[in-house]
C-alpha positions as CSV (number, residue, x, y, z in Angstrom):
1,M,-6.7,20.3,4.7
2,I,-5.4,17.6,2.4
3,T,-2.0,18.3,0.9
4,V,-0.3,16.3,-1.9
5,S,3.3,17.4,-2.0
6,A,5.5,18.0,-5.0
7,G,7.8,15.1,-5.5
8,S,5.3,12.5,-4.1
9,T,5.2,9.2,-5.8
10,L,1.6,8.2,-6.9
11,T,0.6,4.9,-8.5
12,L,-2.3,4.4,-10.9
13,R,-3.6,0.9,-11.3
14,C,-5.6,0.4,-14.5
15,P,-8.3,-2.2,-15.1
16,D,-6.0,-4.1,-17.4
17,M,-3.7,-4.6,-14.4
18,Q,-1.1,-2.1,-15.8
19,T,0.6,-0.1,-13.1
20,V,1.6,3.5,-14.0
21,P,4.0,5.2,-11.6
22,L,3.7,9.0,-11.4
23,I,5.7,11.8,-9.8
24,C,3.7,14.8,-8.5
25,L,5.1,18.0,-10.0
26,A,3.4,20.6,-7.8
27,D,1.7,20.9,-4.5
28,A,-2.1,20.3,-4.5
29,K,-4.3,21.3,-1.6
30,A,-8.0,20.9,-0.8
31,P,-10.3,20.5,2.2
32,F,-11.2,17.0,1.1
33,I,-9.6,14.4,-1.3
34,A,-12.6,14.6,-3.6
35,N,-12.0,18.4,-4.0
36,L,-8.4,18.1,-5.1
37,P,-7.7,20.0,-8.4
38,P,-6.1,18.2,-11.3
39,I,-2.5,17.4,-10.3
40,P,0.3,17.8,-12.8
41,V,2.4,14.6,-12.9
42,L,5.3,13.1,-14.7
43,S,5.0,9.6,-16.1
44,L,7.7,7.7,-18.0
45,D,4.8,5.8,-19.5
46,D,2.8,8.8,-20.8
47,P,0.6,7.6,-23.7
48,G,0.6,11.1,-25.2
49,P,-2.0,13.9,-25.5
50,G,-5.6,13.0,-25.8
51,V,-5.2,9.4,-24.4
52,R,-7.1,8.8,-21.2
53,R,-6.0,6.2,-18.6
54,Y,-8.5,5.3,-15.9
55,G,-8.0,3.3,-12.7
56,I,-7.5,3.3,-8.9
57,L,-4.9,5.8,-7.7
58,E,-2.8,5.2,-4.7
59,L,-2.7,8.8,-3.4
60,T,-0.1,9.8,-0.9
61,S,-0.9,12.9,1.1
62,N,-0.2,14.4,4.5
63,A,-3.2,12.4,5.9
64,G,-1.9,9.1,4.8
65,V,-2.4,6.8,1.8
66,A,-5.8,6.5,0.1
67,W,-7.1,4.7,-2.9
68,V,-9.4,6.7,-5.1
69,E,-10.8,6.5,-8.6
70,A,-8.8,8.8,-11.0
71,E,-7.9,9.4,-14.6
72,L,-4.7,10.4,-16.2
73,R,-4.9,12.6,-19.3
74,G,-2.5,15.2,-20.8
75,G,0.0,15.0,-17.8
76,L,-2.8,15.7,-15.2
77,I,-4.2,13.2,-12.7
78,T,-7.8,14.0,-11.7
79,V,-9.6,12.4,-8.8
80,L,-13.1,11.3,-9.9
81,G,-16.3,11.1,-7.9
82,D,-17.3,12.2,-4.4
83,S,-16.5,9.1,-2.4
84,P,-12.9,8.2,-2.1
85,T,-12.2,4.8,-0.6
86,G,-10.7,6.4,2.5
87,V,-7.3,6.5,4.1
88,V,-5.9,3.0,4.3
89,Q,-2.7,3.7,6.3
90,R,-2.2,6.7,8.6
91,R,1.3,8.1,8.5
92,D,1.0,9.3,12.1
93,S,0.5,5.7,13.3
94,P,3.2,4.8,15.8
95,R,5.7,2.6,13.9
96,R,9.0,0.9,14.5
97,P,11.6,-0.4,12.0
98,G,13.4,-3.7,12.5
99,A,14.0,-7.2,11.1
100,Y,11.3,-9.5,12.4
101,P,11.2,-13.1,10.9
102,A,7.9,-13.9,9.3
103,T,6.2,-16.8,7.6
104,G,2.7,-17.0,6.1
105,T,0.3,-17.8,3.4
106,A,-0.7,-15.3,0.7
107,Q,-4.0,-15.3,-1.1
108,V,-3.3,-14.6,-4.8
109,D,-5.9,-13.4,-7.3
110,T,-5.5,-15.3,-10.5
111,G,-8.5,-13.9,-12.3
112,P,-11.3,-16.5,-12.3
113,S,-9.9,-18.2,-9.2
114,Q,-7.6,-17.7,-6.2
115,R,-4.7,-19.7,-5.0
116,L,-2.7,-19.9,-1.8
117,V,1.1,-19.4,-1.8
118,A,3.5,-20.0,1.1
119,L,6.0,-17.3,1.7
120,S,8.8,-16.4,4.2
121,G,10.9,-13.3,4.9
122,E,11.0,-10.5,7.4
123,V,8.9,-7.6,8.5
124,Q,11.1,-4.5,8.1
125,D,8.7,-1.9,9.5
126,I,5.6,-2.3,11.7
127,S,3.0,0.1,13.0
128,T,-0.2,-0.2,14.9
129,S,-2.1,-0.1,11.5
130,G,0.1,-2.2,9.3
131,L,3.5,-3.4,8.1
132,L,6.1,-3.6,5.4
133,L,7.1,-7.2,4.6
134,R,10.1,-8.3,2.5
135,A,9.6,-11.9,1.5
136,T,9.8,-14.5,-1.3
137,A,7.5,-17.3,-2.2
138,A,8.4,-21.0,-2.2
139,G,10.5,-22.0,-5.2
140,D,13.3,-20.3,-7.2
141,S,11.6,-16.9,-7.8
142,P,13.2,-14.0,-5.9
143,H,9.9,-12.1,-6.2
144,L,6.5,-12.3,-4.6
145,P,3.6,-13.4,-6.9
146,T,1.6,-10.5,-8.3
147,A,-2.0,-9.7,-7.2
148,I,-1.7,-10.7,-3.6
149,L,-5.0,-9.8,-1.9
150,R,-4.3,-10.6,1.7
151,T,-1.7,-12.6,3.7
152,L,-2.0,-14.5,7.0
153,L,1.3,-13.8,8.7
154,H,3.1,-15.3,11.8
155,V,5.8,-12.7,12.8
156,T,8.4,-13.4,15.5
157,M,8.3,-10.3,17.8
158,P,10.3,-9.7,21.0
159,W,7.3,-10.6,23.1
160,G,6.4,-13.8,21.1
161,E,4.6,-14.7,17.9
162,L,2.2,-12.1,16.4
163,T,-0.5,-13.6,14.1
164,A,-2.4,-11.2,11.8
165,A,-4.3,-11.0,8.6
166,V,-2.9,-8.3,6.3
167,A,-4.7,-6.7,3.4
168,T,-2.3,-5.6,0.6
169,I,-1.9,-1.9,0.0
170,D,1.0,-2.1,-2.4
171,Q,3.5,-4.6,-3.6
172,R,6.7,-4.4,-5.6
173,S,9.1,-7.2,-6.4
174,D,9.8,-8.8,-3.0
175,Q,8.1,-6.0,-0.9
176,L,4.5,-5.9,0.3
177,R,3.0,-3.1,2.3
178,G,-0.3,-3.9,4.0
179,T,-2.8,-2.8,6.7
180,F,-4.1,-5.1,9.4
181,E,-7.5,-6.7,8.6
182,W,-7.4,-8.8,11.8
183,I,-5.0,-9.0,14.7
184,D,-5.5,-10.9,18.0
185,P,-6.5,-8.4,20.8
186,G,-3.6,-9.4,23.1
187,N,-1.1,-9.0,20.2
188,A,-2.7,-5.6,19.3
189,K,-2.0,-4.3,22.9
190,A,1.6,-5.8,22.9
191,L,2.2,-4.3,19.5
192,A,1.0,-0.8,20.6
193,D,3.2,-1.0,23.7
194,F,6.2,-2.1,21.6
195,V,6.0,0.6,18.8
196,V,5.6,3.5,21.3
197,S,8.5,2.3,23.4
198,R,12.0,3.6,22.6
199,A,14.0,0.7,23.9
């Protein structure tokens, strides 16, 4: 059973790159994500009755975080279609908070092309499926560039350097949450041992 709890924060990303934050106002339950009923939500950016907003919804549930097609209309968010994109980060993945120095290169989508941007910072939370990175790009900006697709990271961990490719799930200001696209098998085992230990 999939449960979206009241008070959850959801994010709708529209085709024009506008991001609409939403607060779930009531619990919603269904056997599968595609069967969820329309969910009442609160948006500070509500366009008013009769106006439809369509995009990709970052849906937070008891099963994890999934991205699905959805529409926002009249204070209700409705999941569309039968094939959600799937859970991209399991909340039950073993994880461990900390402050692990990191450097890397971000691939940024600039529309017709892509560019590479150097960044540095620290991983503040890591799990066997992904991580939370707080970082800044080279230059004077205190924020990360928008529309980061993926990042190649080198993270200093207690056992040595972890190198991984991270696909972006969400980013805000100087924070980027992502899931591992690739990780060296030896590092994957060391990471699994690390996050389940309680040193």
